C-alpha positions as CSV (number, residue, x, y, z in Angstrom):
1,M,27.3,-6.7,21.1
2,L,29.0,-4.5,23.7
3,E,31.7,-2.3,22.1
4,L,34.1,-0.1,23.8
5,R,35.7,2.1,21.1
6,S,38.9,4.0,21.6
7,L,38.0,5.0,25.2
8,T,40.1,7.5,27.2
9,A,38.9,8.1,30.7
10,G,40.0,9.1,34.2
11,Y,39.3,11.6,37.0
12,D,41.7,14.3,35.7
13,R,41.7,15.1,32.0
14,R,45.4,15.9,32.2
15,E,46.2,12.4,33.4
16,P,43.7,9.7,32.2
17,V,44.1,6.2,33.6
18,V,42.6,4.7,30.5
19,R,44.0,5.7,27.1
20,D,42.6,4.8,23.7
21,V,41.3,1.3,24.8
22,S,39.0,-0.8,22.7
23,L,37.3,-4.0,23.6
24,T,34.3,-6.0,22.2
25,I,32.1,-8.6,23.9
26,A,29.7,-10.6,21.9
27,P,26.2,-11.5,23.2
28,G,26.5,-14.4,25.6
29,E,30.3,-14.2,25.7
30,S,32.3,-14.0,29.0
31,V,35.5,-12.0,28.9
32,G,38.0,-11.8,31.7
33,L,40.0,-8.6,32.0
34,L,43.3,-9.2,33.8
35,G,45.7,-6.6,35.2
36,P,47.3,-5.4,38.4
37,S,45.7,-3.1,40.9
38,G,45.6,0.6,39.8
39,C,46.1,0.0,36.1
40,G,42.7,1.3,35.1
41,K,40.5,-1.8,34.8
42,S,37.9,-0.6,37.2
43,T,37.6,2.8,35.5
44,L,37.1,1.0,32.2
45,A,34.4,-1.2,33.8
46,R,32.6,1.8,35.1
47,V,32.6,3.4,31.7
48,A,31.3,0.2,30.1
49,A,28.4,0.2,32.6
50,L,27.6,3.8,31.9
51,L,28.6,4.9,35.4
52,H,31.5,7.1,34.3
53,R,31.6,9.4,31.4
54,P,34.8,8.9,29.2
55,D,36.9,11.9,28.0
56,A,36.9,10.4,24.5
57,G,35.6,7.4,22.6
58,H,32.3,5.6,22.5
59,V,30.3,2.8,24.2
60,V,28.0,1.0,21.8
61,I,25.3,-1.3,23.3
62,D,23.6,-3.7,20.9
63,G,24.3,-1.4,18.0
64,E,23.3,1.9,19.7
65,A,25.7,4.4,21.0
66,A,25.4,5.3,24.7
67,R,23.3,8.5,25.0
68,G,24.1,9.4,28.6
69,W,25.8,8.4,31.8
70,R,24.6,7.4,35.2
71,H,21.1,8.7,35.8
72,R,21.1,10.7,32.6
73,A,21.4,7.5,30.5
74,P,18.1,6.4,29.0
75,R,16.5,3.8,31.2
76,A,16.6,1.1,28.5
77,Q,20.4,1.4,28.3
78,R,21.0,2.0,32.0
79,T,19.1,-1.1,33.0
80,A,20.8,-3.3,30.4
81,F,23.7,-3.6,32.9
82,G,24.0,-5.4,36.2
83,V,27.1,-4.4,38.1
84,V,28.8,-6.0,41.1
85,F,31.7,-4.2,42.8
86,Q,34.6,-5.4,44.8
87,Q,33.6,-4.0,48.2
88,P,29.9,-4.7,49.0
89,R,29.9,-2.5,52.1
90,L,30.7,0.6,50.0
91,S,27.9,-0.2,47.5
92,A,25.1,-1.2,49.9
93,D,23.0,1.3,51.8
94,P,23.4,0.4,55.5
95,R,19.9,1.4,56.3
96,L,18.3,-1.2,54.0
97,T,17.5,-4.8,54.8
98,L,18.9,-7.4,52.3
99,T,15.3,-7.7,50.9
100,Q,15.2,-4.0,50.4
101,L,18.7,-3.9,48.9
102,I,17.9,-6.6,46.4
103,A,14.6,-5.0,45.4
104,E,16.0,-1.4,45.2
105,P,16.3,-1.4,41.4
106,L,12.7,-2.6,41.0
107,R,11.4,0.2,43.2
108,A,13.6,2.8,41.3
109,T,12.1,1.7,38.0
110,G,8.4,1.5,39.2
111,R,8.3,-2.3,39.4
112,A,7.9,-2.7,43.1
113,A,5.0,-5.2,42.6
114,E,7.5,-7.7,41.3
115,A,9.8,-7.4,44.4
116,A,8.5,-10.3,46.6
117,E,8.7,-12.9,43.9
118,R,12.0,-11.7,42.5
119,V,13.7,-11.5,45.9
120,T,12.6,-15.0,46.8
121,E,13.8,-16.4,43.5
122,L,17.2,-14.6,43.5
123,A,17.9,-15.3,47.2
124,R,17.7,-19.0,46.2
125,T,19.9,-18.4,43.2
126,V,22.7,-16.7,45.1
127,G,22.4,-18.9,48.2
128,L,20.9,-16.5,50.7
129,G,18.8,-18.1,53.4
130,A,15.4,-16.6,54.1
131,D,16.5,-15.9,57.7
132,L,19.1,-13.4,56.4
133,L,16.8,-11.3,54.2
134,G,15.5,-9.2,57.1
135,R,19.0,-8.3,58.3
136,R,20.9,-5.1,57.5
137,P,24.5,-5.1,56.1
138,H,26.2,-4.7,59.5
139,E,24.4,-7.9,60.6
140,V,25.8,-10.2,57.9
141,S,29.2,-11.2,56.7
142,D,31.0,-9.8,53.6
143,G,30.2,-13.0,51.7
144,Q,26.5,-12.8,52.5
145,L,26.4,-9.2,51.7
146,Q,28.1,-9.8,48.3
147,R,25.5,-12.5,47.5
148,A,22.8,-9.8,48.1
149,C,24.7,-7.4,45.9
150,L,24.8,-10.0,43.1
151,A,21.1,-10.6,43.5
152,R,20.5,-6.9,43.2
153,A,22.6,-6.8,40.0
154,L,20.4,-9.6,38.5
155,V,17.0,-8.3,39.6
156,L,16.2,-6.4,36.4
157,R,17.3,-9.3,34.2
158,P,20.2,-7.4,32.6
159,R,21.7,-8.3,29.2
160,W,25.2,-7.5,30.3
161,L,26.9,-8.2,33.6
162,I,30.0,-6.4,34.8
163,C,31.8,-8.0,37.8
164,D,34.6,-5.8,39.0
165,E,36.8,-7.8,41.3
166,M,33.5,-9.4,42.6
167,T,35.3,-12.2,44.5
168,A,38.5,-10.4,45.6
169,M,37.5,-10.2,49.3
170,L,35.8,-13.6,49.5
171,D,36.9,-17.1,50.5
172,A,37.1,-20.0,48.0
173,S,33.7,-21.5,48.7
174,T,31.9,-18.2,48.4
175,T,33.8,-17.4,45.3
176,A,32.7,-20.7,43.7
177,A,29.1,-20.1,44.8
178,L,28.9,-16.6,43.3
179,V,30.6,-17.6,40.0
180,A,28.1,-20.5,39.8
181,A,25.2,-18.1,40.3
182,V,26.5,-15.8,37.6
183,E,26.8,-18.7,35.2
184,E,23.4,-20.1,36.0
185,Y,21.9,-16.7,35.2
186,R,23.9,-16.4,32.0
187,D,22.9,-19.9,30.9
188,G,19.3,-19.0,31.2
189,S,19.4,-15.4,29.8
190,G,22.2,-15.4,27.3
191,A,23.8,-12.4,29.1
192,G,27.3,-11.3,28.2
193,L,29.9,-10.8,31.0
194,L,32.9,-8.6,31.6
195,A,34.7,-10.0,34.7
196,V,37.6,-7.8,35.9
197,G,40.2,-9.2,38.2
198,H,43.9,-10.1,38.8
199,D,43.4,-13.8,39.5
200,K,44.6,-15.4,36.3
201,V,43.6,-18.9,37.3
202,L,40.0,-17.8,38.2
203,M,39.6,-15.7,35.1
204,E,40.8,-18.5,32.8
205,R,38.5,-21.1,34.4
206,W,35.5,-18.8,34.4
207,C,35.6,-16.9,31.1
208,D,35.5,-17.9,27.5
209,R,38.6,-15.7,26.9
210,T,40.9,-13.5,28.9
211,V,42.4,-10.2,27.9
212,H,45.5,-8.8,29.6
213,W,45.5,-5.0,30.2
214,D,48.8,-4.6,28.3
215,E,47.2,-6.2,25.3
216,L,44.6,-3.4,25.3
217,T,47.0,-0.5,25.9
218,G,49.9,-1.7,23.8
219,G,52.3,-1.8,26.7
220,P,52.8,-2.8,30.4
221,A,50.4,-1.4,32.9
222,P,51.8,1.4,35.1
223,A,53.4,0.3,38.3
């Protein structure tokens, strides 16, 4: 169970963008979080993934409270999450080839020996041709780079996936391919999913249930 309990968070304690928000996701469940741009969805997603420390509240992962944030989180908690962001070019090191990008979490956790097999497997899962794996981010399209970023998010076999506007910049065919890849992984692993977005049709087709931001906050999102 992933539990977000009474979270308040932001980038200025005087003006938090998330105020007293709670959300629970069961193992294997997919939840879509809907809301307009700027309402606080991405901040909540970053807190859930242990990438941003909240000002108040708790994140509880499979019954254990989070014990740190970012690199200070215990490895077992930190690697329980795979995260895909909206803009792949902001989350990919331009110096790395796609192979190196996908394998990056394995190297960081001392598992580089698994890299060749996992990269080959995941490239197939996300629809990346072998001819693309030696290229760097500037040599591929946004859609191809986002496929690599999804593969990177899956490489450590996370129990929880957080997709923050993962398909917002992509065409319909690439969107369908990435959603299918996520669902293939979830079917095989039982991973839970928090999908953040503003496309109501996509969220309702993709997820077991959808939650609107104003349902969490008790009122309309800020304009």
